[in-house]
N, C-alpha and C positions, 0 to 999 in steps of 0.2 A: 581252566581258560578258555576251553572251546565252548562250555555252557554259557559263560558270561558273554563271550562275543555273539553267541546265538541269540541269547536273550535280549541283548542291546540291539541286535539287528532286527529281530522280529518286532520288538517294542516299537521301533522307529518307523518301520515299514507300515505297522497296524496304525500308529498314530497319523502318518501321512494319509492313508486310505480314508480313515475316519474323518480326517479333516476335510478331505476332497468331497466326500459324500454328505457331510454336512453343508458344505459351501453350495453343492449342488441342489440340495434339499431347501435351503434358504433362498436360493435364487427361483427355484421351481414356484414355492410358495408366493414370492414376491411377484412373479409373472402372472400366476393365476389370480392373485388379487386385482392386480391391474386389469385383467380380462373381466373379472367380476364387476369392477367399477364401470367399465366401458358398457358391459351388458346391462346394468342396472340403471343406466342413463337411458 
């Protein structure tokens, strides 16, 4: 029972962290793209 709770908790927290990192990475790329467009003009 302890292992099941631990695995579920670990999976859930890892999923949240990965989701946050992906969102931050995507936002950063979008910002860099906008800056690049401004510089290229």
